[in-house]
N, C-alpha and C positions, 0 to 999 in steps of 0.2 A: 388205055385211054387216059388222057390227062383229065385232071379234075376240072370242074367248072363251078362257077357260082352264079347265082341268079340274084340280081338287085332290082327291087321294085320300089320306085319312087312315085309318090303321089304327084300327079300332074298339077293339081291345085297349088301345092306347096311351091313347086318350081316357079309357077306363074306369079305367085305372091312375092317370092323373093326377088325375081327379076323386076317386078313392078315397083318394089320399094326402092330400087336403085334410081329409078327415074322420077316417080311421082308419089312414093310412099312416105312413110313416117319420117325418114332421115332427110329427104329432100335435097341430097347432096348435089345432084346434077340439075334437077328440075328448078331448084331455087338458088342455083349458084350465083347468078347475076344479082338477084335480090340480096343474098347474103353478103356478097362483096360490097354492095352499097351500104348495108347496115354496119358492116365491119369498119368501113371508112368513117362513117359518122361516129361510131363507138370509139374508134381510135382518136378522132378529133376531141371527143369529150375527155378521154383518158389523158391525153397529152395536156389538155387545158387544166385538168385536175392536178396532173403532175407538176405543171408550171406553178400553179397556186401553192402547192405544198412546198416546192423548192423555194419560192419567194419567202414563205413564212420561215422555212428553215434558215435561209440566209440572213433574214432579219434577226432571228434568235441567236444565230452564231455570231452575228455582228455585236450582240450584247454580251458575248462571252458564254452563251449557253451551249449545251451539247445536244446534237440531234438524238432522238430516241432510236434504239436499235430496231424496233418494229417499223419505224418510218424508213430507215435506211434499207431494210429488207424489202419493203414495198417498192421503193424507188429502183432497187436492183431488178426486181421482177418486172416492173414496167419497162425498164430498159431492154430486158430480154424479150419481152413481148413486142416491143417496137422493132427490134432487129428481125424477129421472125416475120412480122408483118411486112417489113420492107422487102424481105426475101420473097414472100408469097406474092406481094403486089407487083414485083418486077416481071412476073410471068403472066400477069393478068390478061394482057391482050391475046397472047397465044392460047391460053386456056379458054377464053371466050370464043375464039375462032373455031375451036374444035366442036362447039355445040352445033347441033342440027335439029331438024324437026321442031322448029320454033323454040329451041332451047330446052326441050325435054329429053333429048338424047345426045349422044356424043359419038364423034367419028372414032375416038379411042376411049372406049368405055372405061377401062381399068384406070387410065391416067386421070380422066375427068372425075371419076368417083373418088380417087385418093385426094385430089386437089380440093374437091368440094367438101370432103370430110374434114380436111385440115382447116379450111375457111370456117366451117361451122363450129368446130371445137375452139378455134381462136376467138370467135365471136363470143362464145360462152365465157372464155377465160378473161377477155377484156371487160365484160360486164361485171364479172366477179371482182377483178382488180379495181375497177372504178368505184364500186360500193365500199371496198376495203379502204379506199383513200380518204374517207371522211374522218379525219383525225381531229379530236378536240384539242390535243396538244401535240406539237411536233418536236419539241425540245424541252430540256429541263436544265435548270441551273447546275453548273458544276460547283464543286466546293471551292469558291473563289477565295484566294488568299489576299486579304486586304492589306495595303501598305501600312506600316506602322513605324514611327520613329523609334530609335533606341531609347529606352526609358527603363525606369525601375519602379515596380509597384509592390515591392515587398512580397509577402506570402499570400496576398489577396487572391491571385489567380487560382492557386491550389484550393483555397477555401471555397471560392465561388464555383469552381468546376465540380468539386465534390458535392456541393449543395445542389447544383444543377442536375448532376447524374443520379441523385437520390430518386428512387422510384416514386416517392410521394410528392416530388416537386413538379408541378405543371407550369406555373408562372413564377418567375423569379425577378425581383426588383433590385437594382443596384442604384443607390442614391448617394449624393455627396455634393459639396459646394462646387461652384464653377472652377474649372481648371484642375480639379483634383485627380482626374484620370479615369472617369467612368467610361468615356468613349474608348480610351486606350484598352481598358480591361475588356470591354465588349468586343473590340477588335481581336484581342488575343483569344477570347472564347471562340469567335468565328474561325480564326485560323487554326485552332486546335482540331476542329473537325476535318481539316485537310489532311492531318496526319493519319487519321483513321476515322471513318464516318460513323462509327458506333451504331451501325444499322439505320442511320438516318437517310431518307430519300432525297431531301432537299434542305438547304439552309438559305433563308431569305433575309436580307438586310434592308431595313427601311429607315432612312433618316427623317424623323418627324419634325423636330424643331418647334418653334414658338406657336405659330398659328396652326392648329389642328385642322387638316383638310382630309375628310374621309376619302374622297375620290382620288386625291393625290396618293394616299396610302394604297388604295385599291389598284391604281395604275402601276405603282412600283411593284406590287406583288404580282400583278398580271404579267408584267414584263418578265419576271423571273419564271413564271409558269408558261410563257409562250402564248399568252392570250391577247397581247396588245395588237393594235392595228386599226384600220379604218372601221371595221364592223364593231370592234370593242368600244371605240370612242363614241359610237352612236347609242350605246346601251345606257339605261338609267342606273342610278346607284344601286337600287334593289336588284336589278338584273345582274349587275356585276357581282354583287354579294352572292347571289345564287351560283353563278359560274365558278367563282373562287371556292365556294364551299364544296361544290361538286368535285372539283379537281383535287382539293386538298384533303378531302375526307378519307381517301384511300391511300394517303401518304403518311409516313412518319416524318414530320417536318420540324424544323427549328426556325422560329421567327424571332429576329433580333430587331427591336425597336429602339433606336437611339435618340436620346434627348427629348423625352416627352414632358409636356408641361401641364397636361390635363389628362383625364381618363380617355383611353383609347378603347372604344366599344368593339370588341372582337366580333360580336354578333352582327353589328351594323356593317362591318367591313366584309364579313363572310368567312372569317377564320374559324374553323372548328375549335371548340374548347379543348385544351390539352387535358387528357385523362390518363390514368394508369393503363387503361386498355389500349389507347392508340399510341401511347409512348411519346407523343409530341411535346414540344417545349416552346414557351414564349419567354424571352428575356428582354427587359427594358431598362434603360437608364433614365434618371431624372435627378433634378436638384431638390425635389420636394418629397418629404416623408408623407405629406397628405396625399400626393398622387399615388404613392404605393398603396395606401389604404383604399383609395377609390378603385384601384386595379385589383383589389381583393387579396393583396399580399400583406399579411400582418407581421411577417418576420423578414423584412427586407435586409439586405446586407449594406451596411454603410461603408463607403469607400473613404477612408480617412487619409489625411496628409501623411507624408513619409516620416518615419522616425529620423532623428538627427543623423545617424550614421548612413542611412539610406539616402537622405537628402544630400549629404556631402558627396557621396559616391556619384549621384546624378549630376551634381554641379561640376565636379571634377571632370566628368565625361564630356560635358558641354564646353567647358573652358579649355581643356586640353592640357596635357602634361608639359608641353613646351612653355606655355605662359606661366604655369604655376611654379615651374622649376627655375624660372629666370632670375628670381630673387627671393631669399628666405622671407623677407618682409611681405612680399606679395602673397605668399602662402598663408600668413597670419591674417592679412586683410581679407583674403578670399573667404576664409571661414566666417568672418563678420558679415560679408556680403551674403553668403549662403544662409546665415542665420536670419537675415532680414526677409528671406523668402518664406520663412515659417513652414517649411516642408511642403509647400504647394508645388507640384510638378510643373505646372504652367510657368510659374515665376522662375523656378530653378532653370528651366529650359531657356526661356526668353533672355533672362538676365545673364545666364551662363554664356549663351551664344554672343551676346553683346560684349561681354568682358573678355571673350576669347582673344581679341586682338589688342587688348590693353596690356602693354608690356612694361609700363613704368610704375613705380611706387606711387608717384603723385596722382596718376589716374585712378588708382585703386583707393587712395585716400579720399579723393573727390567723390567716388562712388559711395563710399561708406557715409560721408557727410551728407550727401544728397538723400540717400535712403533714410537717414535718421531725421533730417530736418524737413524735407518736403518730398516724400517718395513719389508723388504724382509727377514730378518734374524729371524723374529719372527716365532715360531713353527707353522706349518700349512700353512704358507704363500706360500712357494715355491712349495708345493705339492698339496694343496687343493684350494687355492684362486687365486693366480696370474696366474697359467696356464689356468684357466677358463676365466679370463679376457683377457689373451693374445690371445685367439682364435679370438676375434674381430680384434685385430691388425694384426694377420696372414692373416685374410680374406680380408684385404685391397688390397692385390695383386699388389700394386704399390709401388715401392721403394721410389719414390718421395713423395707420400702421407705419407708413414711410417716415412720418415725423418722429414717431417713437424710436424707430431704428436709427435715424440720423443722430438723435440725442445721445445714443450710446457711444458715439465717437468722441464725446467730450472727455472720456476717461483715458488714462494712460494705456499704453500697449500692455496687453496681457492682464489688465486689471479685472478683478472679479467683482461684479456688481451684485449687491443684494437685491433680489427680485422685488421685495416689498418696498425697499427704499427707492428703487427705480420707478415703481408705480407712483410713489408719492411725488417724485419730481414731475412725472408726466401729468399728474393731476393738477399740480400747481401751475404748470405751463399751459393748461387748458386742453391737453390732448384727450383727457378723460373727463367726463362731466362731473364737476365737483358737487353737484346736487344729488348724485346717487348716494345710496347708503354705503357704509364702509364695506359691507359684505359684497355688494354688487360691484363696487368700485374695484375691489381686489379681484373679483372674478373676471371683470372686464380686462384688467391689467394682465392677469395670468393668461387670458385668451390671446392677447396681443403677443405676449412673450412666446406662447406656444406656436403661434403662426411663424414668428421669426426663427424659432428653433427648428421647426419642421422644414423651413425654407433654407436651412443651413446658413443662416445669417447671424445666428447667435449659437453659442455652445454652452450647454449646461455643465455646471461644476458643483462640487461639494457632495458629501455623503447623501444628503437628502435632496440634492439638486436645487438647493435654495439660492444658488448664485448662477449668473451667466457671464460670459465674456465674449469678446469679439476676436476672431482670427485677425492677426496683424494686418494682412492685406485686405480683408474685408473692412477693417477700420480705415485703412488708407483710401479705399473706394468711397466710404461714407464721407470722409473729410473732403474728398474731391467733389462729391455731389453737393455737400453743404456749401462749398465755395463756388457754386454754379459752374462746375466743371473747370475750376481754376480761374474763371474770369473775374470773380470778386472774392479774393482771398480773405479780405477783412470782415466778411459777413460772419464768419465763424472762426475765431482765433483759438487754436488749441495748441498750447505749448506745455503739456503736462508731463511731468517726470523727466525733464530735460536739464535739470540742475541750474535753472535761472536764479540769479541773485537780485534781479530787479524786474519791475514790470516792463515788458517789451514796448518799444516805441511803435506807435500806431499812427499812420498817416491820416486816416479818416475815421475818427471815433464815431462819427454820425452813422456809419454803415454797420457798425458792430452789433450783432444780434445776440450772440452767445460767446462767452469767453471762459476758457478753462486754463488756469495757471496752477492747478493742484500738483502736489508732490514735487515741490521745488525747494529752493533755499532762500527765498525772498525774505529780507529782513525788515524792510520799510516799504510801505505802499503810500505814495504821495501823488501830488498833482490833482488837477480838477478837470478830468475829461468830460466832455459833453457827449453823453451816450443816450440819445433820445429813443433808440430802438432796442437797447440792451434788455434782455429778459432773464438770462441766467448768468450768474457769475460764480465760478468755482475757485475758491482760494484755500481749500482745505489742505491739510498735511504739508504746510510750509513750516518745517521744524524750527526755523530761525526767526519767524515773524514776531516782532515785538510791538509794532505800531502801525496803525492805519490812520492817515490824516483825515480830518473831517471833510476837507474839500473834495476828497476822492468820491464821496457819495453824494455830492451836491447836485448833480444833474443826471439822474438815472430814473426818470419818471415811470418807466415801464418795467423796472426790475421786479421779478416775482420770485426768483430763487436765488438765495444767497447762502452759500455753504462755507462756514469758517471753522469747521470741526477739525480736531486733531492738530490745532495750532497750540501746542502745549505750553508755550511761554507767553502767549497773548493774554494780558490781564485786564484790558479795558477796551471799550468800544467808544468811538466818537459820538458826540451828541447828534451829529449830522445824519446818523443812520436813521433818525426819525423822519428824514425827508423821503424815505423810500415808501411812499404812501401806497404803492401797489403791491408791496411785499406780501407773499403768501407763505413762503417757506424760509425759515431761518434755523440754521443748525449751528449751535455754539458748543456742542458736546466736546469733552476732553480739552477744554481751554481752561485758563486760570482766572477767568473773569470773576471779580468779587461782587459786582452788582450790575444790574441792567441799567442803561441810561435813563435818567429822569425823564419821565413822559413816554416811556416805551409803550404805555397803554394806548398811545395814539396810532399804533400800527394795527388798526382795526380790521384790515383785510387778511391778517395773518391767520392761516388755518393749520400750519404745522410748525411747532416749536420744539426743538430738541435741546435739552439741558442736561443730558446724561453725563456722568463723570465730571460734572463741574464741582470739584471738591472744595472750592473756596467761595462759591456763591452763597451769599448770606440770606437773601430774601427775593421772593417774586411777588411781594405784596402789590395788589392792584391787578393781578392777572385776570381777574373776573371781567375786566373791561375789554379784554380781547374776545369779544362776544362771538366772533366767527370761528374761534379755535376748535379744531376737531381732533387734533393729535397733540398730546403733551407728554414728552418723555422726560422723566425725572429720576429714573433708576440710577442708583449708585451716585447720586448727587448728595450734597451736604444737607439738602432740604429734607425735613421729616414732616409727615402729615399731622400737624397739630390742629387744634380746633379751628383757628382762623383760616389755615390753608384749606382744610376740608370744606369750610363754608364757601370759600371763594371758588373752589373747584366745582361745587354743586351748582353754582350760578352759571357755569359754562354749559348752556343748554344744548349746544351742538357737539359737545365733547363725545368722541367715540373710542379714542385710544388713549389709555393712560398706562404708563409704566412707572413704577415707584419702588422705593426701598423702605422697609420697616425694621426698626431695631429695638422697639419697646412694646410692651403690652398696651400702653396708653395709645401709641400711634396705631397699633393694630385695631384697637377698639374704635378709634375715630374713623378709620378708613372702612373697615369691614362692616361697620354698622350702617353705612350709607349704601342702600341697595343700588342706587343709581351709579355710584362710583365703582361698586363691585362689578356691575355689568360692563363698565368701560375698561376695567383693568385687563390688560393683555399680558403683561409680565410683572412679576413681583419678586423682590428679593427679601428674604427674612435673614437678617444678619445680627449675630450676638443676641438673639432672642432666647430668653431663659425659661419662660413659663409655658404652661400647656398651650399648644396651638390648636385653635378650633377654626377650621375653614368653612365658610358658607359655600353653597353651590355657586360655582363661578364658570358659567357656560362659555364665556368668551376668553378665558385664561388660556394662553398658548405656551407660556413658559414660567416655571417657578424654580427659584434657587433658594436653598436653605443652607446657610453657611455659618459655621461656628456657633451653633445654637445648642442649648442645654436641655430642651424639652424632652420628656420621656415618651410622649405620645403625640400623634397628630390625629385629631378627631375631626369628623365631618359633620357639620350641622345640617340636618336634613329634616324634611317634613315628617319622615318616619325615622325611627331609631335604628333600623337595620339596613342591610345592603340589598333589600329585596325590591328595589325599584327596577323597572324594566331596563334592560341594557340599551334599549332604543333611546332612552333619555337619561343618560348618566350625568353625574355632577360636573364632570370635567371633560365634556365632549370635544373641546377644541384644544386640550392640553397635549402638546407634542414633545416638549422638552422638560425633563426633571433633572436637576443637579443637586445632590446632597453631599455635603462634605463637612468633616469635623463636627459631627453631631453625635456625641458619645453617649447620649441617653437613649437613643432610639433602638428598639429591639426588632422592629419589623416595619415594613412599608405597605401593609395590607390595603391601605386606602387607595393604592394604585389600581385596584380592581375597578375603580370608578373612572379610570382614564383609558377608554378602549382604543383611542387613536394615538397613543403614545408611540413616538418614533425613536426617541433618544433618551436613554436612562443612564446617568453617571452617578455612581455612589462611591465615596472614598473616605478613608480616615475616620471611620465610625466604629469604635472598638466594641460596642455592645451589640451591634446588629447581628442577629442570628438568622433571620429569614427575610427574603424580599416579600413574599406573600406567606403569612402564617396560616397553616392549615387549621389550627385550633380556632384562631380568631375569625377566619373567614367562614368556617362551617357553623360556628356558634351563632352567627348573625343571620343565616339563611336556611331555608329548608333544603332537603337533598335535591329536589327538582330544580330549585333556584340555583344551587351550587353548580349543577351540571350545565346550566345555561350560561354561566359567566365564565368566559375563557379569556384570560388576560393576554396582553402582549401580541395581539393579532396583527398589529401594524408596526411592531418594534423592528427597527433597522440596525440600531447600534446599542450594545450593552457593555458598559465599562464598570468593572468592579475592582477597586484598588484598595489595598491596605485595610482589609476587613478580616481581622484575625479570628473572629468567632462566627463568621458567616458559614452556615451549613447547607442552606438550600435556597434555590430560586423559587421553586414551587414543588409541592409534594408529589405531583405526578408529572409524567411527560406532557409536553405541550406542543401544539403546532406553532411554528414560527415562519409563516409563509413569506415574510418580508425581510427576515434577518440577513444582514450582510457582514456584520463584524461583532465579535465578542473579544473583549480585552480584559484579561485577568492578571492581577499582580498581587502577590502576597495575600492570598486567601487560602491558607493551608487546609482548612476544614471543609472547603467547598469541593466535595468529591463527586457530586452528581449535578448534571447540567440541565436537567429536565428535557433531555433530548432522546428521541428514538429514531429509528432509521427512516421514518416518514415525516419527521418534524419540519424539515426545510425543503422547499420546493426546488430551488436552484442551488443545491449544495456546492456546485463547482465554483460559485461566486463567494461562498462564505469563507471568511478568514477568522481563525481563532488564535489571537496573540496570547502568548504566555511567556513568563520570564524565569521560572524555576523548573529545571529538568525533573526534579523529584516530584513536582506537583502532578505532572501528566502521568507519572507511573502509578499514582494513587487514585486516578479517576475511575469511578465505578460505572461501567457501561450497562445500559439496559439489556443488551444482548450482543452477541458477536456481530450481527449485521450492523448494529449501530456503531460499533467500534470501527469496523471496516469502512463504513460510510464516512465517518468524520475525521478519522486519523489524518487523511491527506490535507484537511483544512487547517491543521495545527501548524503554527509558525513560532519558533522560538525567537524572541526578541532580546537582544543583549545590549 
């Protein structure tokens, strides 16, 4: 018999299973019609969502952005669903006709079940895809390569890039004058990310410009993030900030802000702050060092003008080889034209392009002449170069600062202006309140200079940055503004350093407000111009000037500044100078005048009188009648402070600044016994002084020179006999410069312990000098605790020691020299220790130690090997 098997199936289970096909949990047949209707509606919603997403994608792609991969994947899946739906929907009528029993059963049960199941599953799929299509962003910016003109920016790109890539750099500032290439440099940084993205998700460029508009910046960022559109435009500033912050928080971004003029508040915009953790970066360009500080960047990178060779390369590139090789003379003249661009890339580019089609020598001569005489009239200057530079002037926003800036254009090209002298000019012109104290007046003046320096409108010069100068094209811009943009050229006549031999012809003297004829070769000044508005007249440094006619000063009722200094063969002044009733500033230094005009005491508004280096001036008797005088400079003049002069000086109740020379003990006693004059003395020269020198406390003294003197000791007269006065109130708090030469009796300069702010010390040709600071003398005057609290030379920047055969030490221990920039040693064979250790100098890479004998450096005794290794690179042999 064959085998058999018995199968027992529960009747309840069969009935449950069959029932579920019709009216159970799956509802494939029972709810087929209803599910079809739901699927239609869901597909309508899904395609509408798809259309919205596609519109956003197309808008973003129109801005150069790239759709996100997850968005593209979603769109592909929606397309697949749509195709499937169309296929199912095409048999809809047939499938519905198979239904019977009021739609709960089917004539072909298996086919209806399968169809119903596919409809149900697609409905679920559509709902899922619809919810997945709620994208906050649909595209992101690609690494856009921004167009850039061919240019040369030296090695700045490499330095800027290395600084930016430093892990500690979150925000980097690039600053420089207009036209110097900050935008070009930022463009090159942007484009460098295109080479390889360095793990960055997005690079965003925003042009900010003059008027800072937070929402404008937000909108530009939103465009890059794919957020812009109708809904975005309806949001408030704070809502936009939240959206931007949400999207950028999970990205490693680089935000490039070009041309900012004030602080950009990243929090207000919604930009997450760059940190080491998120690795994001913000880079901005500006013309203001102040803006860098407000952005929290204390070590910004200055973008400087090109070096001469780099500038010439750029100029050649713009002019083209064909033009330059057309004539050897053109090549020579082209260099002169390039020099007048002063390394500014903007000028090199504009002028180079203009000159590219100039193929005759005559055209190039004309270009040189125009740039020398009236640069503003050169083609391209007034429309492409000067307006860009003028933006920095306009942004000063203070008429007082603008006036001070324009005044600086009176000096020749590349002229170094002494800061304090400039402040004196400004004071006498009324830009600074003359009723302020000298200290406040200087502080105010230095504040204005600082504003101009940080705005890249002035450049600091000198070891101690005591001078400023104007970039050549900034000066051209200032002269253009001073002439009312070229409309009134004779308002400000500046022909300084142009080899004039006579006063230029002026059509309308009535309109002249300021005139500078300094640094020329004028021999005679004559004529009787009527200058009712003239306030400043610069005639200094005319090496051939022998005579000024009286009529020349006959009608200048508003003249307040007259500078006749450095006219070294001018030996007399006309009597008519007394008609300058408004005169406040008169400089006669380094002239040969023998006497002041009779009645000079009538210039009662005079507040500044400089008679330094007037080696033939016999007397200033009657000076006490210049009762408004605040500054009197007599240093290195023939005048000596005798009894009568001291009495007259003491009557000048407003006197604040006195410089003077002392050559005898009698003169020293006369001056130094007057407490009031001691307090006014800013600079003093001791020359050919042979006796013991005892100096009182001189809190205002800024400079002292001791020359060819025979004293063996310099004593300090103090309320106490020792040096134990608190360092917070030293004897010479304001003393910055000390120069000692040919003083063969001195063995030490221990008194310099009382000059804590000394910046420049020069000692030379003093055979007996053994120590700068004597350990024995210093310690014998103070307790051990006091000695440890007095640390000299904390502000010293320059130390020069020449021809000191017996000098053995600067200080007996090593010292900190946080500000030291230069040491200059010559013929000091016994000076083998320099008071240095490996920690003495903060910025040792900036230190230069000049020496002149190779054997000297071989005998230097180092504190340790670390010190030797630290400072050896700073040594420079000078021959």
